[in-house]
C-alpha positions as CSV (number, residue, x, y, z in Angstrom):
1,M,-15.9,-28.8,3.9
2,N,-14.6,-27.5,0.4
3,M,-16.4,-25.0,-1.4
4,K,-17.8,-26.2,-4.4
5,L,-17.5,-23.6,-7.5
6,G,-19.1,-23.3,-10.8
7,I,-17.5,-20.7,-12.9
8,L,-19.7,-18.2,-15.6
9,G,-17.7,-17.2,-18.0
10,A,-14.3,-17.9,-19.5
11,G,-12.5,-14.8,-20.8
12,K,-9.6,-13.2,-19.8
13,I,-10.8,-12.7,-16.0
14,V,-11.4,-16.6,-15.7
15,V,-8.1,-17.7,-16.7
16,D,-6.1,-15.2,-14.7
17,F,-8.5,-16.6,-11.8
18,L,-7.8,-20.1,-12.9
19,S,-4.0,-19.4,-12.9
20,M,-4.3,-18.7,-8.8
21,V,-7.2,-20.5,-7.4
22,H,-5.4,-24.0,-7.3
23,D,-3.4,-21.9,-4.3
24,I,-6.7,-21.9,-2.2
25,P,-7.1,-25.7,-1.6
26,T,-10.1,-25.2,-0.5
27,I,-11.8,-24.0,-3.1
28,E,-13.0,-26.9,-5.7
29,L,-13.6,-26.1,-9.1
30,V,-16.7,-28.3,-10.1
31,A,-18.2,-27.1,-13.2
32,L,-17.6,-24.4,-16.2
33,L,-20.4,-22.7,-18.5
34,S,-19.3,-21.9,-21.6
35,S,-21.0,-20.7,-25.1
36,E,-21.1,-23.5,-27.6
37,R,-19.2,-21.6,-30.2
38,S,-16.5,-21.7,-27.8
39,L,-17.1,-25.1,-26.2
40,A,-13.9,-27.2,-27.6
41,K,-11.7,-24.4,-26.3
42,N,-13.4,-24.0,-22.9
43,Q,-13.3,-27.9,-22.2
44,A,-10.1,-27.7,-23.3
45,M,-9.1,-25.4,-20.5
46,A,-11.1,-27.5,-18.1
47,D,-9.2,-30.1,-18.3
48,D,-6.2,-28.3,-17.5
49,H,-7.4,-26.9,-14.4
50,G,-9.3,-29.8,-13.0
51,I,-13.0,-28.8,-13.6
52,N,-14.6,-32.1,-14.1
53,H,-18.0,-30.9,-16.0
54,V,-18.6,-28.3,-19.0
55,F,-22.2,-27.2,-19.3
56,T,-23.8,-24.7,-22.2
57,D,-26.8,-24.5,-20.5
58,L,-27.1,-22.6,-17.3
59,D,-29.7,-24.3,-15.6
60,A,-28.1,-27.7,-15.9
61,L,-25.0,-26.3,-14.4
62,L,-27.2,-24.7,-11.6
63,A,-28.8,-27.7,-11.0
64,S,-25.4,-29.8,-10.6
65,D,-23.2,-30.4,-7.3
66,I,-22.0,-26.8,-6.2
67,D,-23.0,-24.2,-3.6
68,T,-21.4,-20.9,-5.3
69,I,-21.5,-19.3,-8.4
70,Y,-18.7,-16.9,-9.8
71,V,-20.2,-14.4,-12.2
72,A,-17.3,-13.7,-14.4
73,L,-19.4,-12.3,-17.7
74,P,-19.3,-9.0,-19.3
75,N,-20.8,-6.3,-17.6
76,H,-24.2,-6.3,-18.8
77,L,-24.7,-10.1,-18.0
78,H,-24.3,-9.8,-14.2
79,Y,-27.5,-9.1,-12.2
80,E,-29.5,-11.6,-14.7
81,F,-26.9,-14.5,-14.2
82,A,-26.2,-13.4,-10.6
83,K,-30.2,-13.6,-10.0
84,K,-30.8,-16.6,-11.3
85,A,-27.8,-18.0,-9.1
86,L,-29.4,-16.9,-5.9
87,S,-33.0,-17.9,-7.2
88,A,-31.1,-21.6,-7.5
89,N,-30.2,-21.0,-3.9
90,K,-26.8,-20.8,-4.9
91,N,-24.2,-18.3,-3.3
92,V,-22.8,-15.7,-5.3
93,I,-19.2,-14.0,-6.1
94,C,-19.9,-11.5,-8.8
95,E,-17.8,-9.8,-11.1
96,K,-17.3,-5.9,-11.0
97,P,-19.5,-3.3,-11.6
98,F,-21.4,-5.8,-9.4
99,T,-24.8,-4.3,-11.7
100,L,-25.5,-1.5,-13.8
101,N,-27.2,0.6,-10.9
102,L,-27.8,0.5,-7.3
103,A,-31.8,-0.3,-8.3
104,E,-30.7,-3.7,-9.4
105,L,-28.1,-4.3,-6.9
106,E,-30.6,-3.7,-3.7
107,E,-33.1,-6.1,-5.5
108,L,-30.1,-9.2,-5.4
109,E,-29.2,-8.0,-2.0
110,A,-33.0,-8.5,-1.0
111,I,-33.1,-12.2,-2.8
112,A,-29.7,-13.1,-0.7
113,L,-30.7,-12.1,2.5
114,E,-34.8,-13.3,1.8
115,K,-32.6,-16.8,1.6
116,D,-29.6,-16.1,3.7
117,L,-27.3,-16.7,1.1
118,V,-23.8,-14.7,0.2
119,L,-23.6,-12.6,-2.0
120,V,-20.5,-10.7,-2.6
121,E,-18.7,-8.4,-5.0
122,A,-15.2,-9.3,-6.0
123,I,-13.3,-6.4,-6.2
124,T,-9.6,-6.9,-5.6
125,N,-8.5,-3.7,-3.8
126,Q,-11.2,-4.0,-0.4
127,H,-9.4,-7.4,0.3
128,F,-5.5,-6.7,0.5
129,Q,-3.8,-6.1,3.6
130,N,-2.2,-3.4,1.7
131,F,-5.5,-1.2,2.2
132,K,-6.0,-1.6,5.5
133,A,-1.9,-0.6,6.4
134,L,-3.1,2.1,4.3
135,K,-6.2,2.8,6.0
136,A,-4.2,2.7,9.3
137,D,-2.2,5.1,7.8
138,L,-4.7,8.4,6.8
139,T,-4.1,9.3,10.4
140,K,-0.3,9.8,10.3
141,L,-1.5,12.2,7.3
142,G,-3.4,14.8,9.4
143,T,-6.0,16.6,7.7
144,I,-6.9,15.7,4.7
145,K,-6.8,17.8,1.3
146,I,-6.6,16.2,-2.0
147,V,-7.0,12.9,-3.2
148,E,-5.9,11.9,-6.9
149,A,-6.6,8.4,-8.0
150,N,-5.1,7.8,-11.9
151,Y,-5.8,4.8,-13.7
152,S,-4.9,5.3,-17.8
153,Q,-4.0,2.7,-19.6
154,Y,-4.4,2.3,-23.1
155,S,-6.8,-0.4,-24.0
156,S,-5.8,-2.8,-27.0
157,R,-9.1,-2.5,-28.3
158,Y,-9.5,1.0,-28.9
159,D,-7.7,1.2,-32.5
160,A,-10.4,-1.3,-33.3
161,F,-13.2,1.2,-32.0
162,M,-11.8,3.8,-33.4
163,D,-11.8,1.7,-36.7
164,G,-15.8,1.3,-36.3
165,E,-15.2,-2.3,-34.6
166,I,-17.4,-1.8,-31.4
167,L,-15.9,-4.4,-29.3
168,P,-17.7,-5.0,-25.1
169,A,-14.8,-3.1,-23.6
170,F,-16.8,-0.2,-25.6
171,D,-20.0,-1.0,-26.1
172,P,-22.6,1.0,-24.4
173,K,-25.1,-1.7,-24.3
174,K,-22.7,-4.0,-22.8
175,A,-21.8,-1.6,-20.4
176,G,-18.3,-1.1,-20.8
177,G,-16.2,2.1,-20.9
178,A,-13.5,3.1,-18.9
179,L,-15.5,4.4,-15.6
180,M,-16.9,0.6,-15.5
181,D,-13.9,-1.0,-16.6
182,I,-11.0,1.1,-15.1
183,N,-12.1,3.7,-13.3
184,I,-14.3,1.9,-10.5
185,Y,-11.2,0.4,-8.9
186,N,-10.2,3.7,-8.1
187,V,-14.2,4.7,-6.6
188,H,-13.5,1.4,-4.5
189,L,-10.6,1.8,-3.1
190,L,-12.1,6.2,-1.9
191,V,-14.9,5.2,-0.7
192,G,-13.5,2.1,1.0
193,L,-11.2,4.4,3.0
194,F,-13.5,7.7,3.2
195,G,-16.8,6.2,2.9
196,A,-19.9,7.6,0.6
197,P,-18.5,11.6,-1.4
198,K,-21.4,14.2,-0.3
199,S,-21.9,14.1,-4.6
200,A,-20.2,12.9,-7.5
201,T,-19.5,14.8,-11.3
202,Y,-18.6,12.6,-14.1
203,Y,-16.4,15.1,-16.9
204,A,-16.4,12.4,-19.5
205,N,-14.7,12.4,-23.1
206,V,-17.7,10.5,-25.1
207,D,-17.0,9.2,-28.3
208,R,-20.6,6.9,-29.4
209,G,-22.2,6.8,-26.7
210,I,-19.2,5.4,-24.5
211,D,-16.9,7.1,-22.4
212,T,-13.0,6.2,-23.7
213,S,-11.9,8.1,-20.3
214,G,-13.1,11.2,-18.1
215,M,-12.7,12.5,-14.5
216,L,-14.9,11.9,-11.6
217,I,-14.9,14.6,-8.9
218,M,-15.7,13.4,-5.6
219,D,-16.5,15.8,-2.7
220,F,-16.0,14.9,0.5
221,E,-16.9,18.4,2.2
222,D,-13.9,18.4,4.2
223,F,-11.3,17.9,1.3
224,K,-12.2,16.5,-2.7
225,A,-10.7,13.5,-4.8
226,V,-10.9,13.3,-8.5
227,C,-10.9,9.7,-9.6
228,I,-9.3,9.2,-13.3
229,G,-9.6,6.3,-15.7
230,S,-8.2,6.7,-19.3
231,K,-9.0,3.7,-21.8
232,D,-7.7,5.8,-25.0
233,T,-4.0,7.3,-23.5
234,D,-1.6,5.8,-21.6
235,A,0.3,8.3,-18.4
236,P,1.6,7.3,-15.6
237,I,-0.6,4.9,-13.5
238,K,0.1,6.8,-9.9
239,S,-2.6,7.6,-7.1
240,T,-1.5,10.0,-4.4
241,I,-3.6,11.2,-1.0
242,Q,-2.3,14.1,0.3
243,G,-2.6,15.6,4.1
244,R,-1.5,18.5,6.0
245,N,1.7,16.3,7.8
246,G,2.4,14.3,4.2
247,A,1.1,12.4,1.5
248,L,0.2,8.5,1.0
249,I,1.7,7.2,-2.6
250,I,0.4,4.2,-4.8
251,D,3.0,3.4,-7.6
252,G,0.9,1.4,-9.9
253,P,-3.4,0.8,-10.6
254,T,-5.5,0.6,-7.7
255,N,-6.3,-3.0,-8.4
256,S,-3.7,-4.7,-7.6
257,L,-2.1,-2.2,-4.6
258,A,1.1,-4.0,-5.2
259,S,2.7,-1.4,-2.4
260,Y,2.7,2.1,-1.0
261,D,4.9,4.7,0.7
262,L,4.2,7.1,2.8
263,A,6.2,10.4,2.5
264,L,5.6,12.5,5.4
265,R,7.2,16.4,5.8
266,G,9.7,17.2,6.4
267,G,11.5,14.6,4.7
268,S,10.9,11.0,6.3
269,S,9.6,8.3,4.6
270,Q,8.7,4.5,4.5
271,T,7.4,2.0,2.2
272,T,4.5,-0.9,3.1
273,D,3.9,-3.6,1.4
274,K,2.1,-6.8,3.3
275,R,1.2,-8.6,0.6
276,I,0.8,-12.4,1.5
277,H,0.4,-13.7,-2.3
278,N,1.4,-12.1,-5.5
279,H,-1.8,-12.1,-7.3
280,R,-3.8,-9.7,-7.2
281,M,-7.1,-11.8,-6.6
282,Y,-5.9,-14.5,-4.2
283,E,-6.9,-12.2,-1.1
284,E,-9.6,-11.6,-2.2
285,F,-11.4,-15.2,-2.5
286,V,-9.5,-16.2,0.2
287,E,-11.6,-14.2,2.2
288,F,-14.6,-15.0,0.5
289,E,-14.1,-18.8,0.8
290,D,-14.1,-18.1,4.6
291,I,-17.2,-16.0,4.5
292,I,-18.8,-19.1,3.4
293,R,-17.5,-21.7,5.1
294,T,-18.1,-20.1,8.2
295,H,-21.6,-18.1,7.1
296,D,-20.4,-14.8,8.4
297,M,-24.0,-13.1,7.1
298,D,-21.9,-9.9,9.0
299,R,-19.2,-9.8,6.9
300,V,-21.7,-9.9,3.6
301,K,-23.8,-7.1,5.3
302,A,-20.7,-4.9,5.2
303,N,-19.2,-6.0,2.0
304,L,-23.1,-4.8,0.3
305,A,-23.1,-1.9,2.2
306,H,-19.6,-1.1,0.8
307,S,-20.4,-2.1,-3.3
308,K,-24.1,0.0,-2.7
309,A,-22.3,2.8,-1.4
310,V,-20.1,3.1,-4.7
311,M,-22.8,2.0,-6.9
312,A,-24.4,5.0,-5.5
313,V,-21.6,6.9,-7.1
314,I,-21.5,5.4,-10.2
315,D,-25.0,6.6,-10.5
316,Q,-24.8,9.9,-10.1
317,A,-21.7,9.8,-12.1
318,L,-23.7,8.3,-15.4
319,A,-26.4,10.6,-15.0
320,S,-24.0,13.9,-14.7
321,A,-22.5,12.6,-17.6
322,D,-25.3,12.0,-19.4
323,L,-24.6,8.5,-19.5
324,Q,-27.1,5.4,-20.8
325,L,-25.3,2.0,-20.1
326,G,-27.1,-1.3,-20.7
């Protein structure tokens, strides 16, 4: 039976998703939630992608013939809308960041498990074949010493922010900022590879209550890691895991993990690329479809354990920087 999907949101991430999802024939696009203001534009988008129903009322959408909701709304709305979908007995795929804090995520988890529903976070890098290969190759590095993940990309909205226009990407009330937007991919990568750190401290560049860039230092006891995320500067986007025997180098953002190099001390090197599709969202949604079709609650619980470990890091980071989001 095909997944019958309802989509909440119609922003850039949904446009990106729709460019790929037709390559997964077992996902049936049934419904889209739109604001009244954008109804004409979003109806046209729905028509282009074979989505039969466009709703402006969430309750009406939740009452329609869908079994799964994809929450692709602005960050500060994830918890509220995921909770409503779970309460309506729908499986939920929620964009990152899952929620604004660990307590909210634990509440959603309790509802999902009580109702025996699938609840997963759409975080691309945890589902790549390249991620699984990278994790296996860690053993070739010997003792890990230093990890650096840098995702710095000058935001198209930063100039407007500097001129006084506060768009969602830089709005603390809407949980914007560098940590929640792009640095969180780095956090997911490192927690997925190494587990939860002993501690996490965020050194943020804060302007008008929002972190426009910053460095998150994570202490894994045996080694230290720094996650750099910047929306106010550009720099080469690169991540390096350094061990006594060599290094693993990811050239490009950690949300796509297009390939990586293994460079061993002594000169040998190799490049790995095990992608099965050129779109970064394909592999995660193939896995989500399989989890929902097979009702694999063990994988749901494993994914939730990972997401909770990441959210615990985010809680520590925001507290250390005295940032209040949402």
